[in-house]
C-alpha positions as CSV (number, residue, x, y, z in Angstrom):
1,M,-140.4,9.1,147.3
2,G,-141.5,5.6,148.4
3,E,-142.8,6.7,151.8
4,E,-145.3,3.9,151.9
5,N,-142.4,1.4,152.0
6,A,-140.4,3.2,154.6
7,A,-140.6,2.2,158.2
8,S,-142.3,4.8,160.4
9,P,-140.1,6.4,163.1
10,D,-143.1,5.9,165.4
11,A,-142.5,2.2,165.3
12,L,-138.8,2.5,165.8
13,L,-139.0,3.5,169.5
14,D,-141.5,0.9,170.6
15,D,-141.1,1.6,174.3
16,A,-141.5,5.4,173.9
17,P,-144.7,7.0,175.2
18,E,-147.2,7.6,172.5
19,N,-147.1,11.4,173.0
20,N,-143.3,11.3,172.3
21,A,-143.6,9.5,168.9
22,D,-144.9,12.4,166.9
23,F,-142.4,14.6,168.6
24,N,-139.5,12.2,167.6
25,K,-140.8,12.0,164.1
26,S,-141.0,15.8,163.7
27,I,-137.5,16.2,164.9
28,I,-136.1,13.5,162.5
29,E,-138.0,14.9,159.6
30,S,-136.9,18.5,160.3
31,I,-133.2,17.6,160.1
32,G,-131.6,18.7,156.8
33,D,-129.0,16.0,157.0
34,C,-129.5,12.4,156.0
35,V,-130.9,10.5,159.0
36,Q,-131.0,6.7,158.9
37,V,-132.2,4.2,161.5
38,L,-130.5,0.7,161.5
39,D,-131.5,-2.4,163.4
40,A,-129.0,-3.9,165.8
41,E,-127.4,-5.9,162.9
42,G,-126.8,-2.8,160.9
43,R,-129.5,-3.1,158.3
44,L,-131.4,-0.1,157.1
45,R,-134.9,0.3,158.5
46,Y,-135.6,4.0,157.9
47,M,-134.3,7.1,156.0
48,N,-135.8,10.6,156.4
49,R,-137.1,12.6,153.4
50,A,-134.1,15.0,153.4
51,G,-131.8,12.0,153.3
52,Q,-133.7,10.4,150.4
53,G,-133.4,13.7,148.6
54,L,-129.7,14.0,149.2
55,M,-129.1,10.4,148.1
56,Q,-131.4,11.0,145.1
57,I,-133.5,8.0,146.1
58,E,-137.1,8.0,144.6
59,D,-138.1,4.7,146.1
60,I,-136.7,3.7,149.5
61,G,-138.2,0.2,149.3
62,P,-135.3,-1.6,147.6
63,Y,-132.8,-0.1,150.1
64,L,-134.6,-1.3,153.2
65,G,-132.8,-4.2,154.8
66,M,-129.5,-3.3,153.0
67,P,-126.4,-3.7,155.2
68,Y,-125.1,-0.2,156.0
69,G,-121.6,-0.9,154.8
70,E,-122.8,-1.4,151.2
71,F,-123.7,2.3,151.0
72,C,-120.0,3.2,151.0
73,E,-117.5,2.4,148.4
74,G,-113.8,1.4,148.3
75,R,-111.8,1.6,151.4
76,D,-114.3,3.9,153.0
77,S,-116.6,0.9,153.5
78,D,-114.1,-0.5,155.9
79,D,-114.2,2.7,157.9
80,A,-118.0,2.5,157.8
81,R,-118.0,-1.1,159.2
82,A,-115.5,-0.1,161.9
83,A,-117.8,2.8,163.0
84,L,-120.8,0.5,162.9
85,A,-119.1,-2.1,165.0
86,A,-118.2,0.5,167.6
87,A,-121.8,1.6,167.8
88,Q,-123.0,-2.0,168.1
89,Q,-120.7,-2.3,171.1
90,G,-122.4,0.6,172.7
91,S,-119.9,3.4,171.7
92,K,-120.4,6.3,169.3
93,G,-118.8,5.6,165.9
94,R,-117.7,8.3,163.4
95,F,-116.0,8.4,160.0
96,T,-115.7,10.4,156.8
97,G,-116.4,8.4,153.7
98,F,-117.5,8.3,150.0
99,A,-121.0,7.1,149.2
100,P,-122.4,8.0,145.8
101,T,-126.1,8.9,145.2
102,A,-128.5,6.5,143.6
103,D,-127.7,8.2,140.3
104,G,-124.0,7.8,140.8
105,A,-123.2,11.4,141.6
106,P,-120.1,11.6,143.9
107,R,-120.9,12.5,147.5
108,W,-118.7,12.7,150.6
109,W,-120.2,12.4,154.1
110,D,-119.3,13.1,157.7
111,V,-121.1,10.3,159.5
112,V,-121.9,9.8,163.2
113,I,-123.5,6.5,164.4
114,T,-125.1,6.5,167.8
115,P,-126.4,3.4,169.6
116,I,-130.0,3.4,170.9
117,F,-130.5,1.2,174.0
118,D,-133.6,-0.6,175.3
119,S,-134.6,-0.8,179.0
120,D,-132.1,-3.5,179.6
121,Q,-129.3,-1.3,178.2
122,M,-128.9,-3.5,175.1
123,V,-128.3,-1.9,171.7
124,R,-131.6,-2.2,170.0
125,Q,-131.2,0.3,167.1
126,L,-128.6,2.5,165.6
127,L,-129.1,6.2,164.6
128,V,-127.0,7.4,161.7
129,I,-126.7,11.1,160.9
130,S,-124.7,11.8,157.7
131,R,-123.8,15.4,156.7
132,D,-123.0,16.1,153.0
133,I,-119.5,17.5,152.9
134,T,-119.0,17.1,149.2
135,K,-118.3,20.8,148.6
136,Q,-115.9,21.1,151.5
137,K,-114.2,17.8,150.3
138,Q,-113.8,19.0,146.7
139,A,-112.6,22.4,147.9
140,A,-110.0,20.7,150.2
141,E,-108.9,18.5,147.3
142,T,-108.6,21.5,145.0
143,L,-106.6,23.3,147.7
144,A,-104.4,20.3,148.3
145,K,-103.7,19.9,144.6
146,S,-102.9,23.6,144.3
147,E,-100.6,23.4,147.3
148,H,-98.9,20.3,145.8
149,L,-98.4,22.2,142.5
150,L,-97.1,25.2,144.4
151,R,-94.6,23.0,146.3
152,E,-93.5,21.4,143.1
153,A,-93.1,24.9,141.4
154,Q,-91.2,26.2,144.5
155,N,-88.9,23.2,144.6
156,Y,-88.2,23.5,140.8
157,A,-87.5,27.3,141.2
158,H,-85.7,26.8,144.6
159,I,-88.3,29.2,146.2
160,G,-89.7,28.7,149.6
161,N,-92.2,30.8,151.6
162,W,-92.1,31.9,155.3
163,S,-93.9,33.9,157.9
164,L,-92.8,35.7,161.1
165,E,-95.4,36.7,163.7
166,A,-95.3,40.1,165.4
167,D,-93.7,38.6,168.5
168,G,-90.5,38.2,166.4
169,V,-90.3,34.5,167.4
170,T,-93.2,32.4,166.1
171,S,-92.4,31.5,162.5
172,Y,-93.2,29.1,159.6
173,W,-90.8,27.8,157.0
174,S,-91.8,25.8,153.9
175,E,-89.9,22.6,153.0
176,E,-87.7,24.3,150.4
177,I,-86.2,26.6,153.1
178,Y,-85.1,23.6,155.2
179,R,-83.7,21.9,152.0
180,V,-81.6,25.0,151.1
181,M,-80.3,25.3,154.6
182,G,-79.6,21.6,154.9
183,L,-81.7,21.4,158.1
184,D,-84.1,18.8,159.4
185,P,-87.7,19.9,158.9
186,A,-88.3,19.2,162.5
187,S,-86.0,22.1,163.4
188,L,-87.8,25.0,165.0
189,P,-88.2,27.8,162.3
190,G,-87.4,31.4,163.0
191,P,-84.7,33.9,163.8
192,V,-83.0,31.7,166.4
193,T,-82.4,28.8,163.9
194,L,-81.5,31.3,161.2
195,G,-78.9,32.8,163.5
196,K,-77.2,29.4,163.7
197,V,-76.9,28.8,159.9
198,A,-76.6,32.4,158.5
199,H,-73.1,33.6,157.9
200,P,-71.8,35.5,161.0
201,E,-71.0,38.5,158.8
202,D,-74.5,38.6,157.3
203,F,-76.8,37.7,160.1
204,P,-76.8,41.0,162.0
205,K,-78.0,42.8,158.9
206,V,-80.7,40.2,158.3
207,R,-81.8,40.5,161.9
208,D,-81.9,44.3,161.8
209,S,-83.9,44.2,158.5
210,L,-86.5,41.8,160.0
211,N,-86.8,44.0,163.1
212,A,-87.3,47.1,161.0
213,A,-89.9,45.4,158.9
214,L,-91.9,44.4,162.0
215,Q,-91.5,47.6,163.9
216,E,-91.6,50.2,161.1
217,G,-93.5,48.5,158.3
218,L,-90.5,48.5,156.0
219,E,-89.9,45.9,153.3
220,H,-87.5,43.2,154.2
221,R,-85.1,42.5,151.3
222,M,-81.7,40.8,151.7
223,E,-79.2,38.6,150.0
224,Y,-77.1,36.6,152.4
225,R,-75.0,33.5,152.9
226,V,-76.1,30.3,154.6
227,I,-73.6,27.8,156.0
228,R,-75.1,24.3,155.8
229,P,-74.2,21.7,158.4
230,D,-71.8,20.0,155.9
231,G,-69.9,23.3,155.5
232,E,-71.3,24.2,152.1
233,I,-72.1,27.9,151.6
234,R,-75.3,28.8,149.7
235,W,-76.6,32.2,148.8
236,A,-80.2,33.1,149.5
237,A,-82.4,36.0,148.5
238,C,-85.1,36.8,151.1
239,K,-88.0,39.2,150.6
240,G,-90.9,40.0,153.0
241,A,-93.6,42.5,153.6
242,P,-95.8,43.3,156.7
243,V,-99.4,42.2,157.0
244,Y,-101.7,44.5,159.0
245,D,-104.9,44.0,161.0
246,N,-108.1,46.1,160.7
247,N,-106.5,48.6,163.2
248,G,-103.4,49.1,161.1
249,R,-101.2,47.1,163.4
250,I,-98.5,44.8,162.0
251,V,-99.5,41.2,162.8
252,R,-96.9,39.3,160.8
253,L,-94.4,39.3,157.9
254,L,-95.0,37.2,154.9
255,G,-92.2,36.5,152.4
256,I,-90.3,34.3,150.0
257,F,-86.9,32.7,150.2
258,Q,-84.9,31.7,147.1
259,D,-81.7,29.8,146.6
260,I,-79.6,32.1,144.3
261,T,-76.3,30.3,144.6
262,E,-76.0,29.5,140.9
263,R,-76.8,33.1,140.0
264,R,-74.2,34.5,142.4
265,L,-71.6,32.0,141.2
266,A,-72.4,33.0,137.5
267,E,-72.1,36.7,138.4
268,E,-68.8,36.1,140.1
269,R,-67.5,34.2,137.0
270,T,-68.7,37.1,134.8
271,R,-67.0,39.7,137.0
272,A,-63.8,37.7,137.0
273,S,-64.0,37.4,133.2
274,L,-64.7,41.2,132.9
275,R,-61.7,41.9,135.2
276,E,-59.5,39.8,132.9
277,K,-60.8,41.6,129.8
278,E,-60.3,45.0,131.5
279,V,-56.7,44.2,132.2
280,L,-56.3,43.1,128.6
281,L,-58.0,46.2,127.3
282,R,-55.9,48.5,129.5
283,E,-52.8,46.8,128.3
284,I,-53.9,47.2,124.7
285,H,-54.6,50.9,125.2
286,H,-51.3,51.3,127.0
287,R,-49.3,49.7,124.2
288,V,-51.2,51.6,121.5
289,K,-50.4,54.8,123.4
290,N,-46.7,53.8,123.7
291,N,-46.5,52.9,120.0
292,L,-48.1,56.2,118.9
293,Q,-45.6,58.0,121.2
294,V,-42.8,56.2,119.5
295,V,-44.1,57.2,116.0
296,S,-44.6,60.8,117.3
297,S,-41.0,60.9,118.6
298,L,-39.7,59.7,115.3
299,L,-41.6,62.3,113.4
300,S,-40.5,65.0,115.9
301,L,-36.9,63.9,115.4
302,Q,-37.3,63.9,111.7
303,A,-38.8,67.4,111.8
304,R,-35.8,68.8,113.8
305,Q,-33.4,67.3,111.2
306,T,-35.3,68.5,108.2
307,K,-33.8,71.7,106.8
308,N,-36.8,72.5,104.7
309,E,-39.0,74.6,107.0
310,E,-42.3,73.8,105.2
311,A,-41.6,70.1,105.4
312,S,-40.6,70.4,109.0
313,E,-44.0,72.1,109.8
314,V,-45.8,69.3,108.0
315,L,-44.0,66.7,110.2
316,K,-44.8,68.7,113.3
317,D,-48.5,68.8,112.5
318,S,-48.5,65.1,111.9
319,C,-46.7,64.6,115.2
320,R,-49.4,66.7,116.9
321,R,-52.2,64.7,115.4
322,I,-50.6,61.4,116.5
323,Q,-50.1,62.9,120.0
324,V,-53.9,63.6,120.2
325,M,-54.7,60.0,119.5
326,A,-52.1,58.8,121.9
327,E,-53.6,60.9,124.7
328,I,-57.0,59.5,124.0
329,H,-55.7,55.9,124.6
330,N,-53.8,57.1,127.6
331,R,-57.0,58.5,129.1
332,L,-58.8,55.2,128.4
333,Y,-55.9,53.3,130.1
334,R,-56.4,55.4,133.2
335,S,-60.2,55.6,133.0
336,S,-62.6,53.5,135.2
337,D,-64.9,53.0,132.2
338,L,-62.9,51.5,129.3
339,A,-65.8,52.0,126.9
340,R,-66.4,55.7,127.4
341,I,-64.4,58.8,128.1
342,S,-65.3,61.8,130.3
343,F,-64.9,64.1,127.3
344,D,-65.6,67.6,128.5
345,S,-62.5,67.8,130.8
346,F,-60.3,66.1,128.2
347,L,-61.4,68.6,125.5
348,R,-60.6,71.6,127.7
349,S,-57.2,70.1,128.5
350,L,-56.5,69.3,124.9
351,A,-57.3,72.9,123.7
352,E,-55.2,74.4,126.4
353,D,-52.3,72.1,125.4
354,V,-52.6,73.2,121.8
355,I,-52.5,76.9,122.7
356,T,-49.5,76.3,125.0
357,A,-47.7,74.5,122.2
358,H,-48.0,77.6,120.0
359,Q,-47.1,80.2,122.6
360,H,-44.1,81.3,120.4
361,E,-46.7,82.3,117.7
362,A,-49.5,83.8,119.9
363,D,-48.6,84.4,123.5
364,Q,-51.7,86.4,124.3
365,V,-54.5,84.0,123.2
366,H,-57.1,83.2,125.9
367,L,-59.4,80.1,125.9
368,D,-63.0,80.4,126.9
369,A,-64.4,76.9,127.2
370,D,-68.1,76.1,127.8
371,L,-68.5,72.4,127.7
372,E,-71.5,70.3,128.7
373,P,-70.4,67.2,130.8
374,L,-70.4,64.3,128.3
375,T,-69.0,60.8,127.9
376,L,-68.1,59.5,124.4
377,N,-67.0,56.2,123.1
378,I,-63.5,56.0,121.5
379,D,-64.9,55.9,117.9
380,T,-66.4,59.4,118.5
381,A,-63.9,60.8,120.9
382,I,-60.8,60.4,118.6
383,P,-62.2,62.2,115.5
384,V,-63.8,65.0,117.7
385,S,-60.5,65.5,119.5
386,Q,-58.7,65.7,116.2
387,I,-61.2,68.3,114.9
388,V,-60.8,70.5,118.0
389,S,-57.0,70.1,117.8
390,E,-57.0,71.2,114.1
391,L,-59.4,74.1,114.6
392,V,-57.7,75.5,117.7
393,S,-54.3,75.1,116.1
394,N,-55.4,76.9,112.9
395,A,-56.9,79.7,115.0
396,V,-53.7,80.2,117.0
397,K,-51.5,80.0,113.9
398,H,-53.5,82.2,111.5
399,A,-56.1,84.3,113.4
400,F,-53.7,86.4,115.4
401,P,-50.7,87.4,113.3
402,G,-47.9,89.6,114.7
403,H,-48.3,88.3,118.2
404,R,-51.6,90.1,118.7
405,S,-53.9,89.1,121.6
406,G,-57.2,87.4,121.1
407,N,-59.8,84.9,122.4
408,I,-60.9,81.5,121.3
409,R,-64.3,80.3,122.4
410,L,-65.0,76.5,122.5
411,R,-68.5,75.2,123.1
412,L,-69.9,71.6,123.2
413,W,-73.5,70.8,124.0
414,R,-76.4,68.4,123.2
415,S,-79.7,69.4,121.5
416,D,-82.4,67.3,119.8
417,G,-80.4,64.1,120.0
418,K,-77.3,65.7,118.3
419,L,-73.9,66.9,119.6
420,N,-72.9,70.5,118.7
421,L,-69.4,71.7,118.5
422,H,-68.7,75.4,118.1
423,V,-65.2,77.0,117.7
424,H,-65.0,80.8,117.4
425,D,-62.1,83.2,117.4
426,D,-62.1,87.0,117.2
427,G,-59.0,87.2,115.0
428,I,-58.6,88.4,111.4
429,G,-61.0,85.7,109.9
430,L,-60.7,83.3,107.0
431,C,-59.5,84.6,103.7
432,E,-61.3,83.3,100.5
433,E,-58.7,80.7,99.7
434,Q,-59.0,79.2,103.2
435,V,-62.7,78.4,102.9
436,P,-63.2,74.7,102.3
437,G,-63.8,74.0,98.7
438,S,-61.9,77.0,97.6
439,G,-58.4,76.1,98.4
440,N,-56.1,73.2,99.5
441,T,-55.4,74.0,103.2
442,L,-54.6,70.6,104.8
443,G,-55.9,71.4,108.2
444,L,-59.4,72.2,107.0
445,K,-59.4,69.3,104.6
446,V,-58.7,67.1,107.6
447,V,-61.6,68.7,109.5
448,Q,-63.9,68.1,106.5
449,A,-62.9,64.4,106.3
450,L,-63.4,63.9,110.1
451,V,-66.8,65.5,110.0
452,E,-67.8,63.2,107.2
453,Q,-66.5,60.3,109.3
454,L,-68.9,61.4,112.0
455,D,-71.8,61.7,109.5
456,G,-72.1,65.4,110.6
457,D,-72.5,68.8,109.1
458,I,-70.2,71.8,109.2
459,A,-70.9,75.5,108.7
460,F,-68.4,78.4,108.5
461,G,-68.8,82.0,109.5
462,G,-66.7,84.8,108.1
463,R,-65.4,88.1,109.4
464,P,-65.2,89.5,112.0
465,G,-63.2,86.5,113.3
466,T,-64.0,82.9,112.3
467,S,-66.9,80.7,113.5
468,I,-67.1,77.0,112.8
469,H,-70.1,75.0,113.9
470,I,-70.3,71.2,113.6
471,R,-73.4,69.2,114.3
472,F,-73.2,65.4,114.5
């Protein structure tokens, strides 16, 4: 360690009593920091063993007599010289600087330089105590780098962070919050300043939410408008959660603040576009309904003028089928959801209308409807409606001859990812030629075609009465 070349601390305090010399030496050598003694000109005369170890110096000899400023590098050497000059003038000097070890390892030091006076109060020596703060320095630099990256990320994402103490007044805002609000960062953060820039219609809700979070431990979550000093209105999303001490008391709120103006504007543009499309769709459904009603009226007029009773009935059936489609479009036109129809109520109404339309044929037919609440899109609603119209119409016309009374049961439900439609009457039942595949009844052929369109299955039950079950 080169101890034979190092000046002894006994000789450094020449005027100290001999019994103090060993005591001074033991104190200096017991210190874990780097202790150096300089002469009045600032040249190294002594370094303790701990200091030699920290500086990775095996032989102190070459370093004795070295001006102290040469131990530091870069601009830190200027700080070292300034602290040294202060001590040479009789004041205590202090600085933090970079001084690598003998092997070139980076080291940062917190240094105090204290003057030692002789009996005439002249600076005779300088005592330098250097504490290794490398780990703290590196940790601080890492933290500073992380904070810089966080600020950059927050600026890029327009996100800031904030805190509000339990007193409801003391607060902190990051730079991004000031930027969004258009305020000078010197402005006092907190609810008072927020009350000046938040939209008057929004601030009471923001204030109440913050108070509830502080007093009741609720989450603070708000979207509100900010009026910048130049009059521009920005939208902000603010979230915060309480922080508790060891006794379970709320000590502060911590949260984030994000500029969501572009998102809100995009949402408004989307809503405006959807409103325009809804108007167009409603107009389309309205016109389709009107056109179908015109066709239905023409067919109805033609049916009344046709002398052939069979042809007249065919035209009336066609008219009824068109009216079913027209009513679907009419319900879509009046619906709040243009993509889906509340189908259970429509189906009940449709079946009742079909029965009413045939009162002259069966005036004692009762409808029993058990329909699960469902919404269907138009591609499914139209064929299912036509199926129900055909089946109920056939039951009224054929199941109860001679104006006999009877019942028609209509069920619709979901099971195993499928829709089930069941129509049952307690009438005379299907004859052999009416069973699909055996004859040429138009109504049941239409039903078969519509079931295939739905990619479904149909099953028929015979006497007593008629049961038809469709699964799709």
